[in-house]
Backbone as XML, in Angstrom:
<?xml version="1.0"?>
<chain id="A" units="angstrom">
  <residue number="1" name="MET">
    <atom name="N" x="14.841" y="33.368" z="-28.098"/>
    <atom name="CA" x="16.251" y="33.263" z="-27.840"/>
    <atom name="C" x="16.447" y="32.877" z="-26.385"/>
  </residue>
  <residue number="2" name="SER">
    <atom name="N" x="17.531" y="32.169" z="-26.154"/>
    <atom name="CA" x="17.814" y="31.719" z="-24.805"/>
    <atom name="C" x="19.311" y="31.482" z="-24.641"/>
  </residue>
  <residue number="3" name="ASP">
    <atom name="N" x="19.755" y="31.586" z="-23.416"/>
    <atom name="CA" x="21.152" y="31.251" z="-23.137"/>
    <atom name="C" x="21.268" y="29.801" z="-22.657"/>
  </residue>
  <residue number="4" name="GLN">
    <atom name="N" x="20.155" y="29.092" z="-22.688"/>
    <atom name="CA" x="20.125" y="27.697" z="-22.258"/>
    <atom name="C" x="20.554" y="26.766" z="-23.397"/>
  </residue>
  <residue number="5" name="ASP">
    <atom name="N" x="20.886" y="25.560" z="-23.027"/>
    <atom name="CA" x="21.220" y="24.520" z="-23.988"/>
    <atom name="C" x="20.017" y="24.251" z="-24.894"/>
  </residue>
  <residue number="6" name="GLY">
    <atom name="N" x="20.268" y="24.006" z="-26.176"/>
    <atom name="CA" x="19.189" y="23.786" z="-27.132"/>
    <atom name="C" x="18.280" y="22.627" z="-26.768"/>
  </residue>
  <residue number="7" name="TYR">
    <atom name="N" x="18.831" y="21.565" z="-26.211"/>
    <atom name="CA" x="18.012" y="20.423" z="-25.803"/>
    <atom name="C" x="17.068" y="20.801" z="-24.664"/>
  </residue>
  <residue number="8" name="ARG">
    <atom name="N" x="17.570" y="21.632" z="-23.754"/>
    <atom name="CA" x="16.738" y="22.078" z="-22.620"/>
    <atom name="C" x="15.603" y="22.975" z="-23.123"/>
  </residue>
  <residue number="9" name="VAL">
    <atom name="N" x="15.916" y="23.856" z="-24.057"/>
    <atom name="CA" x="14.893" y="24.736" z="-24.627"/>
    <atom name="C" x="13.844" y="23.913" z="-25.376"/>
  </residue>
  <residue number="10" name="ALA">
    <atom name="N" x="14.287" y="22.922" z="-26.150"/>
    <atom name="CA" x="13.359" y="22.062" z="-26.890"/>
    <atom name="C" x="12.442" y="21.308" z="-25.941"/>
  </residue>
  <residue number="11" name="GLU">
    <atom name="N" x="12.976" y="20.839" z="-24.839"/>
    <atom name="CA" x="12.178" y="20.119" z="-23.856"/>
    <atom name="C" x="11.129" y="21.040" z="-23.218"/>
  </residue>
  <residue number="12" name="ALA">
    <atom name="N" x="11.538" y="22.253" z="-22.890"/>
    <atom name="CA" x="10.607" y="23.215" z="-22.289"/>
    <atom name="C" x="9.522" y="23.617" z="-23.293"/>
  </residue>
  <residue number="13" name="TYR">
    <atom name="N" x="9.924" y="23.803" z="-24.563"/>
    <atom name="CA" x="8.952" y="24.154" z="-25.603"/>
    <atom name="C" x="7.939" y="23.027" z="-25.778"/>
  </residue>
  <residue number="14" name="ALA">
    <atom name="N" x="8.408" y="21.799" z="-25.799"/>
    <atom name="CA" x="7.508" y="20.644" z="-25.946"/>
    <atom name="C" x="6.517" y="20.594" z="-24.790"/>
  </residue>
  <residue number="15" name="ALA">
    <atom name="N" x="6.975" y="20.946" z="-23.597"/>
    <atom name="CA" x="6.093" y="20.925" z="-22.424"/>
    <atom name="C" x="5.001" y="21.987" z="-22.527"/>
  </residue>
  <residue number="16" name="VAL">
    <atom name="N" x="5.336" y="23.213" z="-22.909"/>
    <atom name="CA" x="4.303" y="24.257" z="-23.014"/>
    <atom name="C" x="3.395" y="24.006" z="-24.207"/>
  </residue>
  <residue number="17" name="ASP">
    <atom name="N" x="3.937" y="23.422" z="-25.278"/>
    <atom name="CA" x="3.126" y="23.069" z="-26.438"/>
    <atom name="C" x="2.085" y="22.018" z="-26.044"/>
  </residue>
  <residue number="18" name="ALA">
    <atom name="N" x="2.514" y="21.004" z="-25.294"/>
    <atom name="CA" x="1.599" y="19.965" z="-24.830"/>
    <atom name="C" x="0.539" y="20.550" z="-23.900"/>
  </residue>
  <residue number="19" name="LEU">
    <atom name="N" x="0.930" y="21.475" z="-23.049"/>
    <atom name="CA" x="-0.019" y="22.111" z="-22.138"/>
    <atom name="C" x="-1.075" y="22.904" z="-22.906"/>
  </residue>
  <residue number="20" name="ALA">
    <atom name="N" x="-0.646" y="23.636" z="-23.930"/>
    <atom name="CA" x="-1.602" y="24.398" z="-24.743"/>
    <atom name="C" x="-2.622" y="23.459" z="-25.381"/>
  </residue>
  <residue number="21" name="LYS">
    <atom name="N" x="-2.164" y="22.322" z="-25.830"/>
    <atom name="CA" x="-3.073" y="21.347" z="-26.445"/>
    <atom name="C" x="-3.991" y="20.715" z="-25.406"/>
  </residue>
  <residue number="22" name="GLU">
    <atom name="N" x="-3.476" y="20.472" z="-24.211"/>
    <atom name="CA" x="-4.317" y="19.951" z="-23.121"/>
    <atom name="C" x="-5.420" y="20.942" z="-22.757"/>
  </residue>
  <residue number="23" name="LEU">
    <atom name="N" x="-5.103" y="22.222" z="-22.860"/>
    <atom name="CA" x="-6.067" y="23.268" z="-22.533"/>
    <atom name="C" x="-7.080" y="23.499" z="-23.646"/>
  </residue>
  <residue number="24" name="GLY">
    <atom name="N" x="-6.908" y="22.781" z="-24.762"/>
    <atom name="CA" x="-7.924" y="22.842" z="-25.817"/>
    <atom name="C" x="-7.518" y="23.499" z="-27.116"/>
  </residue>
  <residue number="25" name="SER">
    <atom name="N" x="-6.274" y="23.844" z="-27.286"/>
    <atom name="CA" x="-5.866" y="24.465" z="-28.554"/>
    <atom name="C" x="-6.000" y="23.459" z="-29.690"/>
  </residue>
  <residue number="26" name="PRO">
    <atom name="N" x="-6.740" y="23.828" z="-30.733"/>
    <atom name="CA" x="-6.891" y="22.925" z="-31.871"/>
    <atom name="C" x="-5.743" y="23.059" z="-32.881"/>
  </residue>
  <residue number="27" name="LEU">
    <atom name="N" x="-4.835" y="23.980" z="-32.634"/>
    <atom name="CA" x="-3.746" y="24.247" z="-33.570"/>
    <atom name="C" x="-2.641" y="23.208" z="-33.446"/>
  </residue>
  <residue number="28" name="ALA">
    <atom name="N" x="-2.036" y="22.863" z="-34.570"/>
    <atom name="CA" x="-0.928" y="21.909" z="-34.556"/>
    <atom name="C" x="0.291" y="22.501" z="-33.858"/>
  </residue>
  <residue number="29" name="ALA">
    <atom name="N" x="0.509" y="23.795" z="-34.038"/>
    <atom name="CA" x="1.653" y="24.483" z="-33.427"/>
    <atom name="C" x="1.189" y="25.854" z="-32.935"/>
  </residue>
  <residue number="30" name="PRO">
    <atom name="N" x="0.533" y="25.919" z="-31.766"/>
    <atom name="CA" x="-0.063" y="27.172" z="-31.312"/>
    <atom name="C" x="0.914" y="28.331" z="-31.150"/>
  </residue>
  <residue number="31" name="PHE">
    <atom name="N" x="2.114" y="28.079" z="-30.663"/>
    <atom name="CA" x="3.051" y="29.181" z="-30.451"/>
    <atom name="C" x="3.688" y="29.647" z="-31.742"/>
  </residue>
  <residue number="32" name="MET">
    <atom name="N" x="3.891" y="28.745" z="-32.682"/>
    <atom name="CA" x="4.392" y="29.150" z="-33.995"/>
    <atom name="C" x="3.333" y="29.987" z="-34.709"/>
  </residue>
  <residue number="33" name="THR">
    <atom name="N" x="2.071" y="29.613" z="-34.554"/>
    <atom name="CA" x="0.987" y="30.377" z="-35.160"/>
    <atom name="C" x="0.971" y="31.795" z="-34.611"/>
  </residue>
  <residue number="34" name="LEU">
    <atom name="N" x="1.111" y="31.940" z="-33.300"/>
    <atom name="CA" x="1.142" y="33.277" z="-32.699"/>
    <atom name="C" x="2.322" y="34.095" z="-33.190"/>
  </residue>
  <residue number="35" name="SER">
    <atom name="N" x="3.451" y="33.452" z="-33.398"/>
    <atom name="CA" x="4.632" y="34.197" z="-33.823"/>
    <atom name="C" x="4.460" y="34.787" z="-35.215"/>
  </residue>
  <residue number="36" name="PHE">
    <atom name="N" x="3.630" y="34.185" z="-36.040"/>
    <atom name="CA" x="3.415" y="34.704" z="-37.388"/>
    <atom name="C" x="2.271" y="35.699" z="-37.470"/>
  </residue>
  <residue number="37" name="MET">
    <atom name="N" x="1.432" y="35.776" z="-36.452"/>
    <atom name="CA" x="0.262" y="36.654" z="-36.495"/>
    <atom name="C" x="0.623" y="38.133" z="-36.614"/>
  </residue>
  <residue number="38" name="ALA">
    <atom name="N" x="1.750" y="38.540" z="-36.085"/>
    <atom name="CA" x="2.119" y="39.956" z="-36.104"/>
    <atom name="C" x="2.774" y="40.385" z="-37.411"/>
  </residue>
  <residue number="39" name="LEU">
    <atom name="N" x="3.103" y="39.449" z="-38.282"/>
    <atom name="CA" x="3.766" y="39.802" z="-39.532"/>
    <atom name="C" x="2.832" y="40.566" z="-40.457"/>
  </residue>
  <residue number="40" name="LEU">
    <atom name="N" x="3.358" y="41.593" z="-41.092"/>
    <atom name="CA" x="2.535" y="42.402" z="-41.983"/>
    <atom name="C" x="2.149" y="41.664" z="-43.263"/>
  </residue>
  <residue number="41" name="VAL">
    <atom name="N" x="2.791" y="40.547" z="-43.542"/>
    <atom name="CA" x="2.470" y="39.802" z="-44.754"/>
    <atom name="C" x="1.180" y="39.003" z="-44.620"/>
  </residue>
  <residue number="42" name="ILE">
    <atom name="N" x="0.640" y="38.920" z="-43.425"/>
    <atom name="CA" x="-0.640" y="38.251" z="-43.236"/>
    <atom name="C" x="-1.717" y="39.329" z="-43.384"/>
  </residue>
  <residue number="43" name="PRO">
    <atom name="N" x="-2.434" y="39.320" z="-44.500"/>
    <atom name="CA" x="-3.308" y="40.455" z="-44.811"/>
    <atom name="C" x="-4.605" y="40.543" z="-44.033"/>
  </residue>
  <residue number="44" name="SER">
    <atom name="N" x="-5.179" y="39.441" z="-43.583"/>
    <atom name="CA" x="-6.520" y="39.561" z="-43.018"/>
    <atom name="C" x="-6.561" y="39.767" z="-41.507"/>
  </residue>
  <residue number="45" name="LEU">
    <atom name="N" x="-5.696" y="39.096" z="-40.752"/>
    <atom name="CA" x="-5.698" y="39.255" z="-39.302"/>
    <atom name="C" x="-4.306" y="39.597" z="-38.799"/>
  </residue>
  <residue number="46" name="LYS">
    <atom name="N" x="-4.257" y="40.528" z="-37.853"/>
    <atom name="CA" x="-2.984" y="40.928" z="-37.258"/>
    <atom name="C" x="-3.144" y="40.980" z="-35.746"/>
  </residue>
  <residue number="47" name="LEU">
    <atom name="N" x="-2.126" y="40.564" z="-35.025"/>
    <atom name="CA" x="-2.147" y="40.606" z="-33.572"/>
    <atom name="C" x="-1.295" y="41.773" z="-33.122"/>
  </residue>
  <residue number="48" name="SER">
    <atom name="N" x="-1.891" y="42.697" z="-32.395"/>
    <atom name="CA" x="-1.150" y="43.865" z="-31.923"/>
    <atom name="C" x="-1.198" y="43.921" z="-30.404"/>
  </residue>
  <residue number="49" name="ASP">
    <atom name="N" x="-0.552" y="44.922" z="-29.857"/>
    <atom name="CA" x="-0.587" y="45.101" z="-28.411"/>
    <atom name="C" x="-1.981" y="45.498" z="-27.929"/>
  </residue>
  <residue number="50" name="LYS">
    <atom name="N" x="-2.870" y="45.863" z="-28.852"/>
    <atom name="CA" x="-4.229" y="46.246" z="-28.485"/>
    <atom name="C" x="-5.251" y="45.161" z="-28.799"/>
  </residue>
  <residue number="51" name="GLY">
    <atom name="N" x="-4.800" y="44.039" z="-29.330"/>
    <atom name="CA" x="-5.709" y="42.934" z="-29.616"/>
    <atom name="C" x="-5.628" y="42.471" z="-31.054"/>
  </residue>
  <residue number="52" name="LEU">
    <atom name="N" x="-6.566" y="41.638" z="-31.446"/>
    <atom name="CA" x="-6.629" y="41.074" z="-32.788"/>
    <atom name="C" x="-7.302" y="42.071" z="-33.714"/>
  </residue>
  <residue number="53" name="PHE">
    <atom name="N" x="-6.647" y="42.370" z="-34.842"/>
    <atom name="CA" x="-7.138" y="43.398" z="-35.759"/>
    <atom name="C" x="-7.466" y="42.778" z="-37.101"/>
  </residue>
  <residue number="54" name="ASP">
    <atom name="N" x="-8.673" y="43.049" z="-37.600"/>
    <atom name="CA" x="-9.105" y="42.582" z="-38.913"/>
    <atom name="C" x="-8.697" y="43.634" z="-39.935"/>
  </residue>
  <residue number="55" name="GLY">
    <atom name="N" x="-7.672" y="43.320" z="-40.743"/>
    <atom name="CA" x="-7.152" y="44.276" z="-41.720"/>
    <atom name="C" x="-8.102" y="44.539" z="-42.864"/>
  </residue>
  <residue number="56" name="GLU">
    <atom name="N" x="-8.966" y="43.581" z="-43.181"/>
    <atom name="CA" x="-9.910" y="43.778" z="-44.288"/>
    <atom name="C" x="-11.068" y="44.680" z="-43.872"/>
  </residue>
  <residue number="57" name="ALA">
    <atom name="N" x="-11.596" y="44.492" z="-42.659"/>
    <atom name="CA" x="-12.682" y="45.336" z="-42.158"/>
    <atom name="C" x="-12.140" y="46.585" z="-41.467"/>
  </residue>
  <residue number="58" name="PHE">
    <atom name="N" x="-10.832" y="46.613" z="-41.232"/>
    <atom name="CA" x="-10.135" y="47.713" z="-40.566"/>
    <atom name="C" x="-10.755" y="48.043" z="-39.214"/>
  </residue>
  <residue number="59" name="ARG">
    <atom name="N" x="-10.893" y="46.981" z="-38.385"/>
    <atom name="CA" x="-11.413" y="47.159" z="-37.023"/>
    <atom name="C" x="-10.896" y="46.022" z="-36.149"/>
  </residue>
  <residue number="60" name="PHE">
    <atom name="N" x="-10.939" y="46.237" z="-34.847"/>
    <atom name="CA" x="-10.530" y="45.209" z="-33.905"/>
    <atom name="C" x="-11.611" y="44.132" z="-33.809"/>
  </residue>
  <residue number="61" name="VAL">
    <atom name="N" x="-11.196" y="42.900" z="-33.641"/>
    <atom name="CA" x="-12.106" y="41.772" z="-33.521"/>
    <atom name="C" x="-12.570" y="41.676" z="-32.078"/>
  </residue>
  <residue number="62" name="GLU">
    <atom name="N" x="-13.872" y="41.580" z="-31.877"/>
    <atom name="CA" x="-14.422" y="41.463" z="-30.535"/>
    <atom name="C" x="-14.275" y="40.030" z="-30.053"/>
  </residue>
  <residue number="63" name="ALA">
    <atom name="N" x="-13.955" y="39.884" z="-28.774"/>
    <atom name="CA" x="-13.798" y="38.554" z="-28.185"/>
    <atom name="C" x="-15.150" y="37.883" z="-28.035"/>
  </residue>
  <residue number="64" name="VAL">
    <atom name="N" x="-15.189" y="36.581" z="-28.336"/>
    <atom name="CA" x="-16.403" y="35.800" z="-28.153"/>
    <atom name="C" x="-16.215" y="34.966" z="-26.888"/>
  </residue>
  <residue number="65" name="VAL">
    <atom name="N" x="-17.066" y="35.212" z="-25.917"/>
    <atom name="CA" x="-16.930" y="34.514" z="-24.632"/>
    <atom name="C" x="-18.042" y="33.522" z="-24.447"/>
  </residue>
</chain>
């Protein structure tokens, strides 16, 4: 949500979306993907304030560096 004009918000969103892709994101819509990760309707992976949680194994996913 924003109090800005919709065109201005769309322009800013396009800029951060392009930056995410420049940084290597293979996702078509990285921020939309993140917005759906917290939904309970996604059964296998959930994003919480404590990290990525595997609902099937019932444990947090370890980061691969």
